[in-house]
C-alpha positions as CSV (number, residue, x, y, z in Angstrom):
1,M,235.4,212.6,-94.6
2,R,235.9,213.5,-91.0
3,N,239.2,212.8,-89.3
4,P,239.0,209.3,-87.7
5,S,240.3,210.7,-84.4
6,T,237.5,213.3,-84.4
7,I,234.9,210.6,-84.9
8,K,236.5,208.5,-82.1
9,R,236.3,211.4,-79.7
10,F,232.7,212.1,-80.7
11,C,231.8,208.4,-80.0
12,W,233.4,208.5,-76.6
13,Q,231.5,211.7,-75.7
14,L,228.2,210.1,-76.9
15,V,228.9,207.1,-74.6
16,L,229.5,209.3,-71.7
17,V,226.4,211.4,-72.2
18,V,224.2,208.3,-72.7
19,G,225.7,206.6,-69.7
20,G,225.3,209.7,-67.6
21,L,221.6,209.9,-68.6
22,A,221.1,206.3,-67.8
23,G,222.7,206.7,-64.4
24,S,220.5,209.7,-63.7
25,A,217.4,207.7,-64.6
26,T,218.5,204.9,-62.4
27,L,219.1,207.3,-59.5
28,H,215.7,208.9,-60.0
29,A,214.0,205.5,-60.2
30,T,215.4,204.4,-56.8
31,E,215.1,207.8,-55.1
32,M,213.7,207.4,-51.6
33,M,210.4,209.1,-50.7
34,K,210.2,209.9,-47.0
35,I,207.0,209.2,-45.1
36,G,206.8,210.1,-41.4
37,I,204.7,207.9,-39.0
38,A,203.6,209.5,-35.7
39,Q,202.6,206.5,-33.6
40,F,200.9,207.0,-30.2
41,G,202.1,203.6,-28.9
42,E,202.6,200.0,-29.7
43,A,199.1,198.7,-29.0
44,P,198.3,195.8,-31.3
45,Q,195.4,197.6,-33.1
46,L,197.6,200.6,-33.8
47,V,200.4,198.5,-35.1
48,Q,198.0,196.7,-37.4
49,A,196.8,200.1,-38.7
50,V,200.4,201.1,-39.6
51,N,201.1,197.8,-41.2
52,G,198.0,198.0,-43.2
53,F,198.9,201.5,-44.5
54,K,202.4,200.2,-45.5
55,A,200.9,197.1,-47.2
56,E,198.5,199.2,-49.2
57,L,201.3,201.4,-50.5
58,A,203.6,198.5,-51.2
59,E,201.0,196.8,-53.4
60,Q,201.0,199.9,-55.6
61,G,204.8,200.0,-55.9
62,Y,205.8,202.1,-52.9
63,K,207.9,199.7,-50.9
64,G,209.6,200.4,-47.6
65,G,213.4,200.0,-48.0
66,V,213.2,200.1,-51.8
67,N,211.8,203.5,-52.8
68,V,210.1,204.5,-49.5
69,E,211.9,205.5,-46.3
70,Y,209.6,205.3,-43.3
71,Q,210.6,207.4,-40.3
72,E,208.5,206.1,-37.4
73,I,208.4,207.4,-33.9
74,Q,206.2,206.1,-31.0
75,I,205.8,207.8,-27.7
76,N,204.3,205.1,-25.5
77,F,201.0,206.9,-25.1
78,D,202.6,210.0,-23.5
79,T,200.6,213.0,-24.8
80,N,203.3,215.4,-23.5
81,L,205.7,214.0,-26.1
82,I,203.4,214.7,-29.1
83,P,204.9,218.1,-29.9
84,Q,208.4,216.7,-29.8
85,M,207.5,213.8,-32.1
86,I,205.7,215.9,-34.7
87,T,208.4,218.6,-34.7
88,K,211.1,215.9,-35.3
89,L,209.1,214.2,-38.1
90,S,208.3,217.4,-39.9
91,A,211.9,218.6,-39.7
92,S,213.0,215.8,-42.0
93,Q,210.6,217.2,-44.7
94,P,208.7,214.0,-45.5
95,K,206.3,213.7,-48.4
96,M,203.5,213.2,-45.8
97,I,203.0,212.2,-42.2
98,L,200.7,209.4,-41.0
99,T,199.2,210.3,-37.7
100,V,197.8,207.5,-35.6
101,T,195.0,208.1,-33.1
102,T,193.0,211.2,-32.3
103,P,195.4,212.9,-29.8
104,V,198.3,212.6,-32.2
105,S,196.3,213.8,-35.2
106,Q,194.9,216.8,-33.2
107,G,198.4,217.7,-32.1
108,A,199.9,217.4,-35.6
109,K,197.1,219.6,-37.1
110,R,197.6,222.2,-34.4
111,L,201.4,222.2,-34.6
112,L,201.6,222.3,-38.4
113,S,198.7,224.7,-39.0
114,K,201.0,227.1,-40.8
115,S,202.6,224.4,-42.8
116,S,201.4,222.8,-46.1
117,M,202.6,219.3,-44.8
118,P,200.0,216.7,-45.8
119,L,198.6,214.7,-42.9
120,F,196.8,211.4,-43.2
121,F,195.2,210.1,-40.0
122,S,194.4,206.5,-39.0
123,A,192.6,205.0,-36.0
124,V,190.6,208.1,-35.3
125,T,187.0,207.4,-34.2
126,D,185.2,210.7,-35.0
127,P,187.4,213.1,-37.0
128,V,184.5,215.6,-37.2
129,S,184.0,215.9,-33.4
130,A,187.8,216.0,-33.0
131,Q,187.7,219.0,-35.4
132,L,190.2,217.4,-37.8
133,V,187.8,217.7,-40.8
134,P,184.7,219.9,-41.3
135,S,182.4,216.9,-42.1
136,W,182.4,213.2,-43.1
137,Q,182.0,214.4,-46.7
138,K,184.8,217.0,-46.7
139,A,188.5,216.9,-45.9
140,D,190.5,219.7,-44.4
141,A,193.0,221.6,-46.6
142,A,195.9,219.5,-45.4
143,I,194.5,216.6,-43.4
144,T,192.2,213.6,-44.1
145,G,192.3,209.9,-43.3
146,A,190.4,206.8,-42.2
147,S,188.2,206.3,-39.1
148,D,188.1,203.2,-36.9
149,L,184.5,204.1,-36.0
150,Q,182.9,200.8,-35.1
151,D,179.3,200.0,-36.1
152,L,178.0,200.3,-32.5
153,D,174.6,199.3,-33.6
154,A,176.0,196.0,-34.7
155,V,178.2,195.8,-31.6
156,F,175.2,196.0,-29.3
157,A,173.2,193.6,-31.4
158,F,176.2,191.1,-30.9
159,I,176.2,191.7,-27.2
160,R,172.5,191.1,-27.0
161,K,172.8,187.8,-28.8
162,L,175.8,186.8,-26.6
163,L,174.1,187.8,-23.3
164,P,170.3,187.6,-23.9
165,K,169.4,188.3,-20.2
166,A,171.7,191.3,-19.6
167,K,170.0,194.5,-18.7
168,R,172.7,196.9,-17.6
169,L,175.5,197.5,-20.1
170,A,178.6,199.4,-18.7
171,I,181.0,201.2,-21.1
172,A,184.5,202.1,-20.0
173,Y,185.9,205.3,-21.5
174,N,188.5,208.0,-21.0
175,P,186.6,211.3,-20.4
176,G,189.6,213.2,-21.5
177,E,189.7,211.8,-25.1
178,D,187.3,212.9,-27.8
179,N,187.3,209.5,-29.4
180,D,185.9,208.0,-26.2
181,L,183.3,210.7,-25.7
182,A,182.0,210.3,-29.2
183,Q,181.4,206.6,-28.6
184,V,179.6,207.3,-25.3
185,R,177.3,209.8,-27.0
186,L,176.5,207.3,-29.7
187,S,176.0,204.5,-27.2
188,E,173.4,206.7,-25.3
189,Q,171.4,206.8,-28.5
190,L,171.6,203.1,-29.4
191,V,171.4,201.0,-26.2
192,G,167.7,201.4,-25.7
193,K,167.1,199.8,-29.0
194,Y,168.5,196.5,-27.5
195,G,166.9,196.8,-24.1
196,F,170.0,197.9,-22.3
197,Q,170.4,200.6,-19.5
198,L,173.8,202.3,-20.0
199,V,176.2,202.6,-17.1
200,K,179.1,205.0,-17.9
201,L,182.5,204.2,-16.3
202,G,185.0,207.0,-16.7
203,I,188.7,206.1,-16.3
204,D,191.3,208.7,-16.9
205,N,194.3,207.0,-15.4
206,A,195.5,203.4,-16.0
207,N,196.4,203.0,-12.4
208,D,192.7,203.4,-11.4
209,V,191.5,200.6,-13.6
210,P,191.1,197.9,-10.9
211,I,189.3,200.2,-8.5
212,R,187.0,201.7,-11.2
213,V,186.1,198.3,-12.8
214,G,185.7,196.7,-9.4
215,S,183.1,199.4,-8.6
216,L,180.8,197.8,-11.2
217,R,180.1,194.8,-8.9
218,G,176.3,194.5,-8.7
219,R,175.8,197.6,-11.0
220,A,176.3,196.0,-14.4
221,D,175.6,192.8,-16.2
222,V,178.2,193.2,-19.0
223,L,181.1,195.6,-19.6
224,Y,182.0,196.9,-23.0
225,A,185.6,198.1,-23.7
226,P,185.5,200.3,-26.8
227,A,188.4,201.3,-29.1
228,S,190.0,203.6,-26.5
229,S,193.8,204.0,-26.3
230,L,193.7,204.1,-22.5
231,I,191.2,201.3,-22.1
232,Q,192.7,198.9,-24.7
233,N,196.2,199.5,-23.5
234,S,195.0,198.5,-20.0
235,I,192.9,195.5,-21.1
236,P,194.7,192.9,-19.0
237,A,193.8,194.8,-15.9
238,V,190.3,195.5,-17.2
239,G,189.7,191.9,-18.0
240,A,191.3,190.5,-14.9
241,T,189.2,192.7,-12.6
242,A,186.0,192.0,-14.6
243,N,186.5,188.3,-14.4
244,Q,187.2,188.5,-10.7
245,I,183.9,190.2,-10.0
246,Q,182.1,187.8,-12.4
247,L,181.3,190.5,-15.0
248,P,181.5,189.4,-18.6
249,L,183.7,191.7,-20.7
250,V,183.1,192.3,-24.4
251,S,185.9,194.1,-26.2
252,S,186.4,196.0,-29.4
253,S,189.7,194.0,-29.8
254,S,189.9,190.3,-30.5
255,D,193.3,190.2,-28.6
256,A,191.3,190.4,-25.4
257,V,189.3,187.3,-26.5
258,E,192.4,185.4,-27.6
259,N,194.2,186.2,-24.3
260,G,191.3,185.0,-22.2
261,F,190.2,188.5,-20.9
262,A,187.0,188.9,-22.8
263,V,184.1,186.6,-23.6
264,G,183.6,188.2,-27.0
265,S,184.6,190.9,-29.3
266,Y,183.2,192.6,-32.3
267,E,186.0,194.4,-34.0
268,V,186.9,196.7,-36.9
269,S,189.8,195.3,-38.8
270,Y,192.6,197.7,-38.1
271,D,194.6,196.3,-41.0
272,Q,191.7,197.5,-43.2
273,V,191.6,200.9,-41.4
274,G,195.3,201.4,-42.2
275,R,194.6,200.3,-45.8
276,N,191.8,202.8,-46.1
277,T,194.3,205.5,-45.0
278,G,196.7,204.1,-47.6
279,K,194.1,204.4,-50.3
280,L,193.8,208.1,-49.6
281,A,197.6,208.6,-49.5
282,L,197.9,206.9,-52.9
283,R,195.3,209.2,-54.4
284,Y,197.4,212.1,-53.1
285,L,200.6,210.6,-54.6
286,K,198.8,210.4,-58.0
287,G,198.1,214.1,-57.9
288,E,194.8,214.7,-56.1
289,P,194.9,217.5,-53.4
290,V,194.3,216.5,-49.8
291,S,191.2,218.8,-49.7
292,A,189.5,216.6,-52.3
293,L,189.9,213.3,-50.3
294,S,186.9,212.8,-48.0
295,P,187.6,210.7,-44.8
296,I,186.7,207.0,-44.9
297,K,184.4,205.2,-42.5
298,P,184.8,201.4,-42.0
299,A,182.2,199.3,-43.9
300,T,180.1,196.6,-42.2
301,T,182.2,194.0,-44.0
302,D,185.3,195.5,-42.2
303,H,184.1,194.0,-38.9
304,F,184.5,190.5,-37.5
305,A,183.5,188.6,-34.3
306,R,185.5,186.5,-31.9
307,I,184.1,184.4,-29.0
308,N,186.0,182.8,-26.1
309,G,184.6,179.3,-25.7
310,K,186.0,178.8,-22.1
311,L,184.6,182.0,-20.8
312,L,181.3,181.4,-22.5
313,S,181.0,178.2,-20.5
314,R,182.3,179.8,-17.3
315,Y,179.5,182.4,-17.4
316,G,176.9,179.8,-18.3
317,L,176.2,181.3,-21.7
318,S,175.2,179.5,-24.9
319,L,176.7,180.0,-28.3
320,P,174.3,182.2,-30.3
321,A,172.7,180.4,-33.2
322,D,174.1,183.0,-35.6
323,Y,177.6,182.0,-34.7
324,V,177.4,178.2,-34.6
325,N,179.3,177.8,-37.8
326,C,181.2,181.1,-37.7
327,D,184.8,179.8,-37.3
328,C,185.2,182.5,-34.7
329,I,185.5,180.5,-31.5
330,V,188.7,180.7,-29.5
331,E,189.3,177.9,-27.0
């Protein structure tokens, strides 16, 4: 029989070992995973995309403040600050970086080209034209994500129903942003299908919005504001000027409708765009390489319409039959 004191010492050692292992397991279970978020600015749509990304991860157990630490930086749409933002985020060695919008995603890919840091983009209209990925069917080695590419065919069909007599459709865009140029090129291919003549309105400075939009007086019957960082961030000025010259505005954002700037909107759900990015990030966290994760386009079901009843009446327009019972009217 062993000495009782020896047995006692052994028991205490066992307790310490087991306790230590349990403490180690608890620490591992609550270990924080860092995720960087490179946000271009606090436009409502971009905020929704980030929130959708976080929500998708949270539903699968990756919760902010519990086991995920989000480091988010936004630069108020100042492209000169993109290198500083990306450098600061990557220096903290996160598990991945969420890059929001095309300029930010392009900057991140360029700055981290010699790094293996996984990048997941969101709210990028055409990642192929932006040279983020080689094709819609193939991701880059270290970057993939979800597009906010609106179904412009459906958008123009909506505008035609809303304004059946309109002939000249103007599109406002920033000629210095790839997202915007991609939408203009696609618009050129589609407007004829709905009997529109396209009027292109380039705006590269927010201060020029009133003058540029005002120049459409007598040159357009409807103005479309696409998912452009510059245009959407300037939507109060776009809408105010358009309404001043009696030009109906249709926006890619329902906020413009709800705030009385646009007569209608046909919008991609940016919450869903963010969730689509989150789905790809989750697959990466489960072990799939970024290169195997093809970028995601919004589905038709990811879109929704909004119509401003007061502006509809102001412009002498009738509610399209397809939207009589849509529960999409804002008064």
